[in-house]
N, C-alpha and C positions, 0 to 999 in steps of 0.2 A: 104490230105495235110500233109506236114512234113517240119520241119525247117531244113535248110542246114548250114547256117552260120549267126552269129550275131556279130556286131562290133559297139561300141558306146562310147560316153562320157556322162555318166549317173551315178550319185552318185560316187561309188568307181570304176566303170568301166572306165578304162583309155585308151580306144581305142584298146585294144587287141582283136584279132579275136578269136571267140569261134565257133568251128565247131561241128555239130551234124551229127550223122550217123543214119542209119535205125535201128529199133528195140530199144533195151534198151541202153540209154546213161547215164552213171554214172559220175557225176562231183563231185570230192572231193574238197571241199573248207572249210577252217577253220571257226570258229565262227567269225563274223564281216568280213567275206571274200567276201561277195557280193551275197549270195544265194538269199535272198529276193529281192535284187536290180535287179538281173538278171530276176527273175520272173516278176517283175513289168516293167522291160525294154521290155520284150516280149509283155506284155499286152499293154503298151503305143505305141509300134510300130504298133500293130494291130488296136487299137482303138483311138489312139491320146492322147495328154495331155490336161486335163481340166484346162485351165488357169484362168477360172472364179472362181474357188474354192479358198477360203481364208483360212489363217491359223486359226485354232481354239484354244481354251484354252487347250485342251487335245490332239490335233492331228495337225500335220503340213500338208499342201497341198503338192502334188507331186512336183510342181515346186520349192518349198523350200526344201523339204526333200531330193530330188535327184539332187540338184545342183551339177555339176561335181566337184569332189575333186581336179582334176588336173588344174582347172582354165579355161579350154576351154569352148566355148558355148555348151549348151546341144544339142546333135545330135545323130543320130543313123542310121545304115543300117542293114536291115534284108533280107537275101536271103532264099527263100523257094520254094517248089515245089507244084504246084496246077494244077489239071487237066492235069498232064503229062508234064507241062512246068515250067521252072525255072523263077521265078519272083524276082526282086530286089526292095524292098520297102525302101524309104529314107524319113526321117523326119529331117529337119535341122532348125536352128535358124538363120533367116535372120537379116540384119542390121535394127535396130529399130522395130523389130517385137517380138512377144511373143515367148517363147521357143518352138521349135519343131513344128512350125506352117506351114513351107514350106514342102509340101508333093509331092512325085512323086512315081510312080510305072511303071516299064517297064520290058519287057521280056529280059532275059539275053542273049538269042541266037541271037535275031535280033535287040535289042535296041529300038524297037518301044514301044510306051506308051500303058499300059494296061488300056484301057478306062473303064473297068468294076469296077475298084477299085478307090475309092475316099477317101479323107482324113476323111470324116465323116462315110462312110459305109464300109470301108475296112475290119474291123474286122468282122462285121456282115455277109458280103458276103463270107469271107473265112471260118468262123466257123459255120455260120448258126444261131448264137445266139448273143444277145446283150452283152455288156461288163459285165453287172451284171450276165448274164447267164454263160458267160465264166469263171468268177471268182468263181462262185458257183459250177462248174462242172469240167472243165478241169484243173483248177489250184487248187492244194490241198496243203494247208499249214499245217505243222505239229503242229503249235501252235493253230490250229483251230479244234482240236480233240474233244473239250468239248462242242460242240453245243448240246442244248437240243433236245429231240425227237420232240417237237412241232416245233421248228425252222427248224430242218432237214426236217420234213414233209412239212412245208410251202415251203421250197426251192425246194424239189423234185416235189411237185405238180405244182408249178409255172413254173418250167423248162419243165415239161411234157406238159404244155398247150401252153405257149407263148415263151418259151426259155428265159424268163426274170424274175429273182427272185424278181424284184421290184413289179411285179403284183402277189400278193399272195392272195390265197383264204381267209385266215383269215383276211387280210387287207380289202378285199371287204366286208366280213361279218361284220367286225367291223365298216366299213364306213356306211353300211346300218343301223346297230344298232345306230350309232351316229346320222344319219339323222332322224331315227324314234324317238330317245330320244329328239332330238332338236325340233321335231314337236309335239310329244305327251308329252314327259317329265314325271316327277313324281310329284305328288301334283299339284301345280299351277305354275311350272317353265317352262313348255313347251310352244311352240308358240300357240298351239291349245287352251290351258287353258288361255293364255294371251289374245288371240283374243276373246274368250267367255267373259272374264272379261271386256274387252274393249267394247264389244257390250252391255253388261248389264249396264255398266257405261254410255254409250251414251244414251241408252234407258231411264235411270233415269234422265239424264240431259235434254233430250227432254221433259219428263214429267214435270220436274221442270220449264222449259221455258214456257210450256203451263199454268202452275199454275200462274207464274209471269205475263204473258200476261193477264190472267183473272183478277188478282188483279189490274193491271194498268188500265184496262177498268173500273172497279168499282170505283177507285179513280177519274179517269177523268170524270166520269158521275156526281160526287159530286162537281166538281170544279165550274161549272156555278152557282149553288145554293149558294156556299160559296162566290163567287165574288159578287153576287146580295146582300147578307147580308152586305158585306163591303160597297157597294155603298149606301145602305140605312142608315147604321150607320154613314158614313161620311157626308151624307146630313143632318142628324139630328144634328150631332156635329157642322157642319158649321152654321146651323141656331142658335143653342144655343150660339156659339161664337159671332155671329153678335149681338144677343140680349144683351149679356154681354158687348160687346164693346160699343154699343150705350149708355149704362148707364154711362160709365166712360171715355168718349173720352178725355176730357180735361186733367184729371189727368194722364191718360195712355200716351197720346201723349207727355206731358211734360217729364214724366219719360223716355219714349222711346227715346226722342231727346237727353237727357243727357246721356243715356246709349249708344246710337249710337256714339255720339261724343267721349265718353270715350273709346269705342271699337276701333274707328279709331286711336285715339292717342296711344292706347295700341298696335295696329297692327304696327304703325309706329316705336314705340320703339323696338318692337320685330324684325322688319326687320333689325335693326341695329346690332342685336346680332346674333351670329352663332347658329346653332341648340343646344337646351339645352343638348342633350346627349353628343355632342362633347364638349360643354363648360364645362359640368360637368367632363368629362374625363380630360380636360385641367386644370380645377381647382384642381382636385385630384392630377394630376401630378405636378402642381405648388406647392401645399402644401407639397407633398412628397419631391420635390426638395428643397424647402426652409428648411424643417425639416432636410433633409440630409445635407444641407449646414451648418446649425447651429450645427448639431452634429459633422460635420467635423471640424468646427472652434473650438468648445469646445475641441475636441480631440487633435487638432493641438496646441491649447493654453496649454493644459495639458502636451503634449509632449515637447513643448518648455520649460515650467516651469521645468519639470523633467530633461530635458537635461541640462538646465542652472544650476540648483541647485544640480544635481546628485553628482558631485565631491565634492561640499561643504558639502552635507549631509554625504557623505561617509567619508570625512575627519573628520567631527564632531564625527562620531562613533569611528573612529580610535583614535582620541585624547582622547575621554572619556575612551576608553579601556586602553590607555597608562597611563592616570592619575590613573585609578583604580589599574592597575598593580603595579604602583610605590608607592602607598599608603601603609602604614604599617598596620598590623593587630591591632585591639584594643580588650582589654579584658573588659568584662562587669563588673560593680561594683557588690560587694557581697551584695545581698539583704538580710537583717536581719529583721525578723518580731518581732517588740517590744513586742507585747502582748504575743507571744509564748515564748519569752525570760523571761519575768516576770513570766509567768506561770511555766516555768521550774525551776526558782529559788525558787518559793513558794513551789513547789512539792518536791524540794530537801531539803528545810528546814523541811518540814513535815516528810520526811523520816528519817531525823536525830532525830527529836523530838520523833517520834514513836520508833526509835531504842533505845533512852535513856529512853523511857517510861515516859517521862515528862508529857505527856498527855495520860491518859488511854483511850483505845478504847474497853474495855470489852473483850469478847472472841476473837475478831479479832486482838487484840494487837500484837500477834506474827507475823501475816501476813501483817500488815500494812506497815512496812518498805519496803518490797518487792513491794507491790502495788504502793506506792508513787514513788519508784525508777524507775519502769517501765514507769509510766506516765511521770516522769521528762525527761527520755531519749526520749520518743516520742515527747514531746513538744520541746526538743532541736533539734531534727531532722527536725521538721516542721519549726523551726526558720531559718535554712540554706538551705532549699529546693529551687532550682532554681538558686543558685549562682554558675554558670559554665562558663568556658572560651568560647567565640564565636567570629567569624570574622564578619566584616561589610559586608552586602549583596551588590552585584554589582547593579548598578542603572538599568541595562538592560541586556538582552541576546544578546551579540554583534553579534554572528553568525546569529541568527534569524533576527536581525535588518538588517544585510547586505542582507540576503535572501529576506526579505520583500522589501528592497530598490530596489534590482535587479528585483524582481517580479513586482514591481510598474513600473519600467522603461520599462520592456518587455510588460507589460499590456498596457502602454501608446502607445508604438510602434505598438502593434497589433491592439489597438482600432483605432489609426490613419489610419492604412492600411485598416482596415475593413470599417471605415466610408468613406475613400477615394474611395474604390471600390463601396460601396453603393451609394455614391454621383455621381460617373460616370454613374452608371445604371440609377439613377433618372434623371440625366441631359439628357441622351439619350432619356428616356421616355418623359421628358418635351419638348425636341426639336421636337420629333416626333409629339406630340400633338399640339405644336405651328405651325408646318408646315400644320396641318390640318385646323386650324382656321385662320392662317395668313401666307400663303405661301410667301407673298411679303417680309416678314422680313428676314434678314440674318440668316442663320441657326446657326452661331456661336455666335451671339450677344445675350447673355443671359440677359443682362441688359435691352435692348430694349424690349425683349420678356416679362420680368417681368413688365416693365412699361405698355406694351400693355395689359397685364393681369389685372393690376390695373385699367386701363381705362375700360376694359370690365366688371370688377367687379362693378365699379361705375355705368355703364349703366344698369347692371343687377339689382343693388339695386334700381335704379330709376324705372326700369320696374316693379319690384315686388311691389314697393310702388304704382305705377299707377294701377297695377292689383288689389291690395287690395282696392283701391278706386273704381275701376270698379266693383269688386265683391260687394262692399257696395251699389253701384248704382243699380246693378242687383237685389240684395236682396231687396233694397227699392222698385224697380219696382214690384218685385214679391209680396212684402207685400201689395202693393196697390191692386193688383189683388186678393190677398187672404183675405184682411181685409175689403175692401169696397164692397158695394152692398146692396140691400134691403134684409136684413136678411140672405144674403149669398145664396139665392135660385138660382140666375142665375149662380153663380160660381159652386154650387153643381151640377146643371143640366148639365153645360158644362163638368164638370169632369166625370159625369156618362156617357155622350155621348162619351167622349174620351175613357173611359174604354171599352165601347161597340165596338168602332172602333178597339181597340187593340185586343180584344178577337176575333172579326171576322177575322182580319188579321192573328192572330195566328192560327186559325182553318184552314184558306186557306193555310198558309205556311206549316202547318203539312201535308195537302194533297199533296202539291207539293214535300215536302221532302220524303213522302212515295213513290210517283211516281218515284222520282229520285233514291231512294234506290232500288226499284224494277228494274229499268232500269240498274242501276249499276251491280246488281247481274246477270241480263240477259246478259250484256256485258261480264262479267267474264266467264259465261258459254259458250258463243259463239252464232253464228247465227244458227237458226234452220235448214235452208236449208243446210248449210255446215255440221252440225252434222248428218242430215239424209243421205247426200251423203257419209260421212265417214262410217256411219253404214252399208250402202249398200255395200261399198267396203270391209268392214270387213266380211260381210256375204259371199261375193264372195270368200274372202281369206279363210274363214272357209271351204267352199265347196272344194276349191282347196287343202287345207291341208288334208281333208278326202280322196280326190282322190290320193294325193301323198302317204298317209299312205297305201292305198290299193296297189298302185304301188310298194312301198317298200316291202310290205308283199309278193306280187307275185314274185318280183325279188329275194328275199331271198329264197323263196321256190324253184325257178328255179335253183338258184345257189347251194343250198344244193343237189338237185337232180343231177345236172351236176357234182358236186364234188364226190358224191357217185359213179356215173357211171365211172368217170375218174379214181378214185383211184382203183375201182374194175378192171379196164383194165390194169393199169400200175403196180399196186402192185404185182400181181403174177409174172410178168416178172422180176421185181427187186428182189423179194423174192427168186426166183429160182437161179438167177445169184449170188446174194449176199451170198446165202447158199454155193454155190460151192467155192466162194472166201474165205468165213469164214472157210471152211473145210481146205483149203490149208494154210491159215494164222495160224491156230491153230494146224497144223500137225495132222489132223483128230481127234482132241480132241472134238471139237464141230461140229457135222455133220448135225444137224437139226437147222433150223432157221425159224421164222415166223414173217412176216411184216404185221401188222394189218391195217385196213382201215384208222386209224388215224396216220399211219406211226410210231407207237410205236413198236420197234423191240425187240424180245426175241430170245434166242438161247438155245439149249439143247444138252447135251452130248449123245453119241450114246447108252450108257448103262444106261440111266437115263430117268425118266418120268417127271422130274422137269424142268419147263421152267424158265430160268434165265433172269430177266429183267435188265435194266441198273443199278438199285440200288443194285442188288446182285452180279454183275460182278466186277472183279478187274479193276483197272485203265487201265492196259495194255490190258485186254480183251475188255474193252469198246472202246479203241482206235482202236483195230483190227476190232471190229464190225462197227465202224464209217467208217473206211477205206474201208471195204468191201462194205458198202452201197454206199459210194461216187463213188467207181469204177464201181459198178453196175449201178448207175444212169447215169454215163458218157457213159457207153456202151449202155444202153437202149435208152437214149434220144438223144445223139449226133450222134450215128451211123445211125440215120434216114436220115442224109445228104448223098450227093453223095459221099463224101470222109470222111475218119476218121479224127478226130482232135487230134493232139498230146496232151498227158497228161504230165503236168509239176508238179512235186512233190517237195515241199520245206521241206526237212528234215522230212518226215512222220514217221520215226522210232526213233524220238528223245527220246521217252519214252519207247522204246522197249529194252529188253535184247537181248543178242546175238542170242538166239534160235529163238525168235520172229522175229528179224531182218533177219535171214536166211530164215525163212518162207516167210516173206514179199518180199525178193528178188526173191525167187522162183516164187511167184505169178506175180511179175512184168515181169519176163522173159517170162512167159506164155502169158501175155497180150501183150508184145512187139512183139510177132509173128504176131499180127494182126494190130498194130498201133505203131507209134513212142512214146516212153516213155522217158522222160528226168527226171532223178533223181538227185537232188542237196542235198548233204549230207556232214556232217563234220566227219563222222565216217567211218572207213575202216573195212571190215570184218576180 
C-alpha cells in the first residue's frame, strides 16, 4: 500500500492537495505548519474520527483540536494504491451529523464501490493492524523519542502478537495479579479472607442462636409453675380481703360512697378544664404576657416622663450653669486662731525679758531669747495657716449631668423598644397557647383571652379545692381500713397475701422478660435457616475462590511461558535489523547491538567491549537507538502483511545535529527502496 494524494479541511489544512510519490517523500513545513496535523489526518482518514471522546483537563479530543481553521466543515479525501488498484477514500461531515462520519470508498478507474472497506474496518484492512498498532509502529513522532525501555518492550510485544498495543503482556500480568490480590489479598483484606471471616462469624452466630433457644426453653418450662404460684397467692389474697371486708362493711361502704361521689364530682370538674399540661403552658404564657405588658407599660411611662421633662431638665441645667458663670468669685475670710496669737505674744514678751535678763535662767540665759523667738514665730505661723483665697465650688458637673440626662433618655428609649419586642414575642406565645385551649376565641382579642384565662383559673381553683377534699375523703377511707379491725390481724394478713401476690407476679414477669430478651437477641442475629443457607453459599464461594486462584496461577504461568517463547522468536529478528539500522545512523560508530528478552537494548562500539545501556548513552544516541528499534519493529511486524505499509515520520530528527540528520536521511533512503516513506520536517539539510 502507498499514499498517492491527500486533501482535506482538518485543523490548519485548508483544502490544498498534497501529493506523495514512491520511495522517500520529504515535506518541509515550518513549526506550527501542520506536520502533526497531517499525520493525524492520515490516521483519521484510515481509522475514522472518534466523536465519543470528550475533552479532558490536559488534552483536547480530535474533533475539538482539529476543527478546521478556515471555517469549513471537517472533511477529507485520501487517494491510495492497494493491491495494484487506485482507491479514493472520502470522509465528509453531513448536515446534522458528527464530523467526518459519512464514509465512502470506491475505485478510481471504474468508480465502483470498494465493498471490502468500511468506515469501521478501513484502516485495519489496509494496514493489517488496529489504530493503536498503526500509531505505535508506522507513525513515528519525534517528540516520542523518550519512551522507557519497559514501555517500548510492551509495545513491541503487543504488536508482535495481536498488532494492537492496547493488548500488552504487562497489562495482562498486572490484571492477573490484580485479580489474585483481590481474591487472596494481604492480611484480611482479600475476598478469601473476608469469606473465611464471614463463615466464622456465621458459625458463631448460629451457636449463639442455639444457646438462646436452649435458654428460652428453660425459661418457658418455669412459666407454668410461676403462674400456678400466682393463682394460689391471688386466691389466698382474695379470701383474706373478703374476711377483712365482712368485718367492716358498714364503715367501708359509707366511706366508699362518699369517696365515689367526690370522685364523680371531681371528674366532672376536670372535664370542664383542658389538659393540665396545656393549661400549665397557657398559664405560663399568660403570666409572661402580663409581666411583659406591665414591663412595657412601665417602660412606656418612663419614656413618656423623660420625653415630657427632658427639655425642662436640660433647661434647668443650662440655667444653673449660666447662673454659676455669672456669679462673682468670693474670697474666704482670714481664719485667725486666738490661742496661737496669745501664745505668740507671750513668747515674744519672754524673748524680750530674757534678752534684757530681767528674769535669770541660769546657764541657759544667753540662749533663751533665741529659743523664745523661734517658738513665737512658729505660733504666729500657726495663727494664720489656712487663710487663702478660694472660689465658690460649682453646684454640679454640668457636662456630666447633660451626659447622664441624655443617657437616661436613650436608656428609656432602648428599654421601651426591648420591652415592646419582648411583649410582642410573649403576645405571640400567649395567642398560640390560647388557640390550643380555646380555638373558638378570636386570635387578636387579647382581652377576651385574658378573661377566658381568668375563668379557667377560677375553675382550676375550684377543681383543686375539690381534689383536696377528695384526697381527704380517700385518706379517711384508707384510715378506716388501716386503723379498724380486731387488733389489725385481718389487715396484716391481707397485706401479707397482697405482697405474696406481687412477689409471684414479679417472678413470673422476670421469666417473661428474660424470654423476650432472648428472643430479641435471636431476632437481631437472624433466622437460623437463613444463616445456615448463607454459610453454605459462602462455603461454595470459598471453594470457587480457591478454584479461581488456581486458574489465575495456571494462566499466569502459561502467559509467562508464551511471552518467553514469543520474545525469543521476535527479539533476534528485531535485534539483527536494528543493529544494521543503528550502524547506519551512527556512521559505523556503534556496530553491535543487543536486545534482551525484556526488550532492554544496549549498543557497543566496534573497538570496545563495554555495552552502553540507555543510562550511559547521550540523548542523541538514545534517540537514534529508539528510531532504529521503531524502524526494525515496523519492518519485522508490518511486513508480514501482503503489502508494505507506508511509514510516516513527524520530525524524527528534531534533536539531531547535522551529522546525525544526514545519517538518518541515508537510512530512510535505504528503507524507501522497499516501502513508501513520508518524512515531515522543519529543517533543511
